[in-house]
N, C-alpha and C positions, 0 to 999 in steps of 0.2 A: 597543641595536639601531642598526645603521647605523654603528657605530664600529669594526667589525672589518675587518682588511685581508687576512685569509687565510681561505680556505675549508677545510673539513674533509671531504673526500669519503669515502664509504664504501659498503659493500654490494656492490661489484662482484664477482661470481663467488662469493659465499658467502651462506649463510643468516644472518639476523640473530637473535640471541637476547638477551633482556634478563634480567638477574638481579635487578632490583628495579623496582618500579613507577615510582620517580622518574626512571628513565632511559627512560620511554616517553611518547610523545605520540600520541594517537589523534585524527586530524583527518579530518572528513568534508567533501568538496567538494560544495556545493549551488549550484544555479543552473539557469536556464531552459535548455531544449534549444538547443544552438548557442551557448551563452555562452562555451565554451572550457574547460570543466572538464577533459576528458581531455587536451587539449593542454597544459594547465597541469601536470597530473600528470607527463606525459612531460618537460616542461621542468624540473620540480623534481628528477625522478630523474636527469636529465642533469647538473644542477648539483651534485647530491649524489654524483656518481660512480657511480651504480648502473648506468648504461648508458654505452656509448661515444658518440663524437661523432655517429655515424649514428643514435643512438637505439636501438641493438640490444643485446639481452642475449646471453649466451654461445652459445645455440643458434641465433642468427640472427633470432629473433623480436623483436617490440617489447615494451616493458614493458606496453603496454596491449593485448596480443593479445586479441581478442574471440572468441566462438564464431561459428559460421557464420551464425547468425541476425542477430547484430549487424553482420556484414560485409554481409549482404544488405539490411538495413534502414538501414544508414548512420547508426545512432544507438545509444547505450547503452540497454540494456533491463534491465540487472541491476547489482547492487552488485558492485564489484570492489575488491580490496585490492592496494596496491603499497607494500611496506615499503622505506624508505630510512634512511640514517644521516647525522646531521649533529651535529658537535660532541659525539660520543660519546652522542648521544641517538637512540634508535630511533623513527622517525616512521612510523606506520601511516597511509598515505593511503588514504582510502575514497572512491572515485569513484562517484557516484550518478547514475541517469538523471534528466533534467530534464523529461521528458514526464509529463503528469498521469496517464496510464494506469499508470505504474510508481511511484506514490507509496508503495506498500508497500515497495519497495526503498529508497526514501529514508528511511522511518521506521525500517527496520532499521539503516541507516547512522547515523541520529541516536541510536539506542539504543546502538550500539557505540562511538560517538565521545565525546570529552570537549570538543571545540570544533569550530567549523566555519569554513572559508573560503567565504564567500558570494560567488560569482562573478557579476559583472554586466558585460555587454558594452557598451562605449561606443558601438558601432554600433547596438545595438537599444534601449538605454535600459531604463527600469523600466516594465513593463506590469503588467496585473492578475495574470498568471501568476507574475511575479517576486514581487509582493506576497504571493501565496498561499504561495509557498515560504518567504518570510521568516516568515510566520505559523506555518508548520509548525515552524520552528526555535524561534520564541518560545514555542510551546505546550509544549515540553519544556524550556524554560529553557536552550537551548544557547548558550554563549558564541560570539561571532562576530567575525570581521574581514572587511571587504569588500575584494574584489580586483577592480579594473577592468581588463578585457582589451580587445583589439581597438582599441588606441589608434592603430594604423596605418591605420584606416579613415578615409575622407574625412570631414571635419567632426567627427571625434572630438575631444572636449574634456574633459580630465581634470577641470579645475576645475568645469565645468558639471555633469559627472556626479556629482562629489562633492556639489554643492549639491542635485542631484536626489535622491541617496541620503539626504541629511540630512532633506529634506522628507518622503520616503517612509518612512524607517525610524527617524528620530530621535524621533518622537512629539512630546511637548511640549518636548523639549530638543534643538534642532538641533546644539548643541555636543557631543552624545553621539556624533556621526558626524563625525570630523575626520581629515585625512590625516596619516600619519607621514612621508611623503616627497612632494616635488613633482617633476614631470617636468622634465627638461632637454631642450630641443629644438634640433635643428640649424637652420641658416638655411633659410628657405622655398625650395622648389624652383620650377621653372617653373609647376607646377600650383597654386602657392599653399599647398602642404601642407608643414608643418615637422615632420619625423619626430622621435619621442622617442628620444633616444640615451643617456639616463642619468637619474639621480635625485639629488635633494638631500635628505639626511637632516636633518629639522628638529630632532631632539634632538641629534645629533652635530655638526650644522653642517658636514658633509662632503659633497663631490661624489663620485658614483660613476658613472663613465663606462663604458658597455657597447658603445661604437661599434666597438671592435676585436674583439668576441666574448669578451673577457676583462674582468672587472670591475677597474677601476683607480680608486684613491682619490686625491682631491686637495682642496685648500682652495678655497673660493669666492672669486671676485674681489670687489673693493669694490662694483662695480655690481650684484652679486647680493644683497648683504647686506640692503638694505632690504626686498625681497620676502620673503626668508627670515625676517627678524626679525618681520614682521607675522604670518605664518602660524605661526611658532614660538611666539610669545607666546600666540596663541589656543589652540594645542595644549596648552601647559603649563597654561594656566588651565583648560582642559577636563579635563585629567588631575587637577589638584589639586582641582577641584570634587568629584571622586569619591573623594578621599583620606580615609582613616580618621583622619588627623591633622588635626583641625579648626583647628589653629594655622598650618598650612602656607600657606594662602591669605593670611592676614594678613602673614606674614613675606615672602612673595613680592611682594605688592603694596607692601610697605614697602621693597623694593629688595634683599632678601636673595637670594643665588644658591641655587638648588636643585640638588643633585647629580643627574646623569643616573641614577645607580644608584637613587636614591630615586624618581625619576620612573618608571623602568622597573618597579620593584616596585609602585608605585601603579597603573600601567597594567595590569600583570598581574592585580592584584586586581580592578580595575574591569571588565576583560574577563571574568574568571571569574564575576563577579556578573551579567553581562549588562547592565551600566550604561554601558559605553563600547564603541564599535565603530570601531576604527581602519580607515582606508582606505589601500590600497596599490595600486600599478600593477604589471602583469606582462605580459610578452610572450615568446613562444618564441624560442629561439636561432636566429640565422641559420644557413644551411647551413655546416657546418664549424666553427662557433663552439661553445665549451664551456659558455657560460652565457647564459641568456636574461635579458632585462631584468627586474629586480625579484625574480628567483628566490632570490638570496642573501638579500635583505631578508626575503622570506617565510619562508625556512628559519630565519633568526635570530629572527623574531617567534614562530614556532611553538615553537622550543626555549627562548627566553628570556622570552616574554610570554604563552604559552598555558598553561592549567591542566594540572596533572599528573593522572593517574588518581585520586590521593588526594582530589582536589577534586570528583570526580564523585559526586553523591548516589546511594547504593545503592538500586536499586529494592526494593520491599517483598519480603521473604523470609518464607516460612512453612514449617512442617513439612507433610507430606503430608496430615495431618488438619486443617490450617488454623490452627494455632497460630503466632502471630507469633514470629519469630526475630531477635534483634538481633545484628548482625555488625559487626566493625570494617571500615572501607573498605580495600580492597586489602591485606589481611593475608595475606602469602604463606605463613605458617605456620598460617593458620586453616582452617576447614572448606572443602572444595571447593564453590564455587558458580560455575557458568559457564552461558552461554546460547548456544544455536544461533541465530545471526543470519542465516545463509544456508545453504541446502542445494543442492548441485549434483551432477550425475551425470557422472562421468568415464569415458570408454570403456575405460580401462585399469585404474583402481583402484576403480571403482564409485562409491558415494555418498561425497561429501566434504562435511564440515560445517565452516563457518567459525564459530568459537567466540570469544566475548569472556569472559575470566575476570574475575570480580569479587572472588573470594576464593580463597585456596589456591594450589596448584601442580599442574599436570597433566603427566603423563609417559606415554610410549608403553607400551602393553600394560597399562595400569592399568584395573581394572574400576570402572565408574561406574554410578550409578543415573540412568536417563533418566525424567524425569517429564513426563507429558502436559500439554497446555496448554489444555484446555477449549474446543476449537473443533470439537466433534463436528458442529455444524450446518453446517460447511463441508467435511465429509468427512474431518476429522482426528479420529480416535477418541482419547479419553483413554487413556493407558497409563502404567504404572509397571513398568519392567523394568530388569534389570541387563544391561549390555553391556560388552564388553572393547574398550577403545580400541585402534585400530590405530596406524599411524605418525603422528607429528606433523610438520608441514611449514609452510613459508612460501611462498606463491605468488609467482612472478615471471614475467610473461608466461605461456607455456605450461609453464614448469617448476614443479616442486614441490621445494623444497630442504628436506631433512630437518633437524629440530631435536631437541635432546635433552630439552627441557622448555619449559613456558610458565608464567609467573608471573602472579599477580593484576595486572590492569591491562593485560595484553597481549592480542593477538589471535593465533589460530593455526588452522591447518587440521587437521582430525581425520579420518582415514580409517576406513572399515569400521564406522561406527555405523549399522547397518542399520535400526534402529527410530526413531532420532532424527529429528525434523522441525524445520523452522524455528519458533522460539519455544519449543522445549523447554528444560528445565533439566537440566544435568548436575551431579551432586553425588556425595558419597561413598556407596558402597553400604551402609555401616552407619550413615549419617546422611543419609537422603534428604530433600531440600528442594525447594521450588518457588518460583520467582520470579514476581512479578506481571507479567503479559504487557503488552507495549506495545499501543497502540490500533491495531487493524487497520482499514483503510478497508473500507467495505461494498461488495462488488461488486453492481452494479445493472443490468448489461447481460446479458440471457440469450442463450446460444448453445446451441441444440438440435442435437445431433449423433447420428449413427448410424454403425455400422461400414460400411465400403465393401464388404467382402466377408466370407465366412465365416471366412477366415483372420484378418482383422482383428478380427472379433467375438471370436475366442478370445483375442486379446491385449489387447482394449480395457480390460477391468477392471483388469488389472495396470498398463497404461500410464497410466490415469487416476489410479490410486492413487499412482504415483510422481510424476505431475505435480502433484497437490495437496500432496504431501509437500514439494515444493520451494517451493511458492508458497501461503502461507496466505491471501493476498488473494483467491484463487480459491475459489469454493464449488461443490461437486459435488452435484447434486440428481438423485435418481431419482424423478421425479414419478409418484406412484401414480394420479393422476387421468388424466393424458394419456399415461402409459406412455412418456414421453420421458426421455432422458438429457440433462441441462442443465448446462452449465458457465456459472456466473455470473462475469462478468469486469468489469473497471473501465472498459473502453472497447474500441474497435475494434482499436487497436494491441495491446492486451493479449490480445484474442481471437486475433489473427493469430499472435502469438508462441506461444500455447498450442497452436494447430493445428500450427504448424511443429515445435514440440518433440515433439508426439505422433508426427509423421511421421519426423523426422530422428533423434531420440534413442531412441525406443521402438518404431519400426518399425510404427506403427499409422496406417493411412489411414482418415480418417473423412469423411463427407459432412455438410454443414450443411443442416438442414431448417428449415422455418418453425416458430417457437416457438408452441406452443399455450397458450392461457389456460384455466385450470380453470373451465369453466362449470358451471352447475347448472340444473335444471328444477324447476318447481313448478306447482301448479294455480292458475289465476286465480279459480276459483269452485268451488262444490260440484258434484260429479258422482257418478253411480252406474255400476256395471259388473257384468256377470254373466259368470262364468267357467264354461264347460261343457266337461268333458273326459270324454267317453264313447266307449269303443272296445270292440268285441266281435270278436275274430278268433281263435277257438279257444283252449281252455285258459282261464286266468284272464283276465278282461277288466279294463278300467280305467274307474272310474266315480267322478266327483267333480263336484259343482256347488256354486258359492258365489256369493253376492251381497254386494257391498261398496258402501260410500259413502266418497267421498274429499272432504275439505274442507281448504282452505289454513289454515296456522298462521303465526304471526309468524316473522320471520326468525330463524334460529338454533335453531329448535325441533327440527330433524331429522325423523325418521319416528316417528310415534306409532301404535301398533296397539291397537285396542279390540275386545273381543269382546262382542257384544250378541245372540248366538244364544240363542233360547229353545226349549224343548221338545225339545232333542236333535237338531235338524235336521242339524246337523253334529256328529258324535260328538266328545267331549272330546279323545280322543287325536289327532284330526286338526286341531284348531284351531291348534296350533303349526306344523303343516305348511302351513296357509294363510298364516300369518304369515311363515314362511320363504320361501314362494313369492313373496309380494308384496315382501318386502325384497330378494330376489334380483333381481326385475324392476326395482325402484326403483334399485338400484345400476347397472343397465344403461341406465336412462333409458326414457322413454316417447314422446319426440318426436324429438330430434336425437341421441340416444345419450349424453346427459350425466346424471349422477346426479340422481335425484329427491330433493328435500329439502322440509322444512317443510310436511308434510301429516299429517293424521290419517286413518288408514284404519280404517274400522269394518266388521267382519264382521257382517252383518244376518241372513243366512239361507243355506240351502243344502240339499243332498240327498246321501245316501250309500247305498251298496249293501252288504248284509251280507257279500258275498263279494268283489266286484270293487273296492271302495274300498281305497285304500292311501295311505301317506305321500306317495309320488311323485305319485300322481294328484291329491291335493289341493294339492301344491306347484304343479303345472302349472295347475290351475284358478285358484289365487290369482293367478298371473302373468297368465293370460288375462283375469281380471276387471279387473285394474289397467290392462291395455292397452285394454280396451273402454271403461273410464271415461275414459281419456285421449283416446280417439278422439272422444268426444262433448263434450270440454271445451276451453277455451282454455288453452294451456300457455304460461306465461311462461318465457323463458330468462333466467337470472340470471347476471350478470357480476360478477367481483370488483371491488371498489372499494378503492383504496389511499388512506391518509392520506399526503399528500406535504408535506414541509417544505423550502422552497427558501431558501437563504441567498444573497443576491445584492447586488451593489453598487447603490446608489441610482440610478445612471445607467441601469440595465437593468430596474428594477422594472416600468415600464409594459410593456415588451416581453415580460417573463416572464408577467405577469398576462394579457396579451392571448393569449399562446400557450397558457396553461393553459385559458382559456375556449374556445379553438378545439378543445381536446381533450375537450370536454364536462366540463371541470372546474368545481367550485364553490369559489370562493375563500372561506375561512372567516374570514380576518383577516390583518392584518399587524402587525408590531411592529419597532421600531428596535432593532438589536443592534450596539452599539459605534458607531464613527465611520463614517458613510457606508455602512452595511450595513443591509439590511432582511430580516427573516424572513417569508416568505409561507407561510401554511398553507392547504392546499386538499385537496379530495377529488376524485380523478380515477379513472375506470375504467382498470383495468390494460390493457385492450385498447389504450389510447391512449398508454401510456408504455413500451412495449417497448424503444424506442430513445431514451428521454428522456435517458439518460446522455450520448449522443452529441449529440443536438439541443440540449440545454441548454448544453453546452460551446461549441457553435458560436454560439448565440444571445447568450451573455454573454462571448464572446471568452476563454473559459477561466477566468472569474472566479467563477462560481457553483458551488455544490454542493447536493446534495439528499439527503434520506433518504425512505424509503418504508416503510410498514407496512400490513399487511392490515387493513381496517376491517370489511367485510361483503360479502355478495352482495346485489345488488338487480336488479330487472328492467331489461333493456336496451331501448332504443327499438325499437318494432315493426319498422321498416324494416331495422334491423341484424339483429334476430333472424330475420327472414325470409330474409335473405341467408345466415345461418349454417345455417338449416334446408336451404336449397337446396344448399349445399355438402355437407352431410351426406348428402342424398339422392343426390348425384352420386357419392359414394364408396362407397355401399352397393349 
């Protein structure tokens, strides 16, 4: 790396096809929003010859053309693929959003890739959000190189940023994070800033000058050698420390020369194991220039130092009935196993699925088996169905360039898979298989919606189904208690994108309404009630009288009905009618319109008429008796309480605990989790955490995360309950 003098551009005006996994590199770009990932993708495409000097593809669009939502929001909100070619290697560049609301897109990119370029802005540094993104990569064992951008910013310092990254990401071994190149700076200008104009290759000991817009190689001067030598020795020692050859360090320290080829091979193995994280610098090309600073070095690192798809551990694969299946990694002649990592709707070709192949070969018009992914709780029903693949293509800007096939290890876009959703497995129709799904983030921000008009109501169901098919991080809930349609999202930006997609893609206008919490009612003490339903108005009359007693039960008991009638005061055939009546009234509520729970209702006595009594009459009498008992009793409103677990940096523990207390929360305990992290466990009324996903992010500067689970219903404070009752009275 760093010792080549000639570039190898490719991909301009044609689709890229790989015939073997060894000629593919799948690279995901990860970094905080604004770190320069998309700009870097465009710079790499320019250096690889995939676009012209203006950064345009054949149809005049840019390589990173976004949809309308991304144009309006001025940020990436979805995973995008840009394929380029370098040195006869196809590189699939996966650009991911850096905003926390779209972590689902990031995890899809991590699933599809074999290595990552972790982009850090020299202007912004390493903050809590950047550390969380690093942890996302570490959680899946993703090999990484660090790319420092925005070196043109005032006070940007490559060496200082490298030290910061080593402290933040190196763990116990700061020598696991070392630069492969050092920046070359021009003389300081009047403002005291010395712009970066080139790089020094520490392994090759060559200078690469980008000041003219074309990469030019030269030898270092005598005055530069001491600085190069010191950094070079540290880099070599860092690489050798990770070498599988245990004698190499002794030989090196003894004065033996180590070939660059050996160092590059050891570097590649250390990167693949996630034991070493090389640092590079990059900047976009100046206007009219063909190569941006560091882009050639990055392309060489990707092709020569990043792992191939063969080295990507295969996710667990089972048969449809759950039996484990052993497969060879990236076997192009093996059984087809592929995974949908992204689903999008195209106005011209319909649904387009971005697919990563892990085994086998995929061709157009092939019939495949689509296996569901077990996310029924999020509105994604399980399914097992055969579908015929449409055209295969590679995206480039707004273009879709047709390809004839895709092999194991590659990525490809598949048209016309009408039933396939993100996370689904594609396999041979005569050998259906299922891949272990990747971990989806839990959406915790509720968005209650309703159709804006009757026309929108007719299209809402289909629009929501297509929306959640694209985005498995979103959960669709039809709340049976509140009768609301609720979209559970990851944050406000995620919610905004969902509403915009409903409107612009699916033609559905919706209104956002206040989210309702599922309350319950119960009796605070024992009470009695008499239901009298007697009507005489010609013909058969209605006659039913019943007397009941209602007493509270422990939480979670539901409704218990007991018959204690003696002497046939209520005929046996009408006792089920009374029970049906009181249960129907309990479902409607007796105070504020919420379901009555946790009571025992005992039928004590009653009266009947030989002619005018009926099933309907005793149902009505039962309901009246329950309402009368409630009128003379104190009724508790029960609110749901959630078990909340907050993982937060130690710096924010006090603020988070104080905030939980202000939400009527009860802190149950804390425990240390890893370095400088604390897990806070608490119980908090759900009334108080409707927007906690947003508030916690603000409180912790984006560094905390939380989980919630329903615990129980319990009585809410009287003053809050009274306010709820008043609101219920106003709406009736």
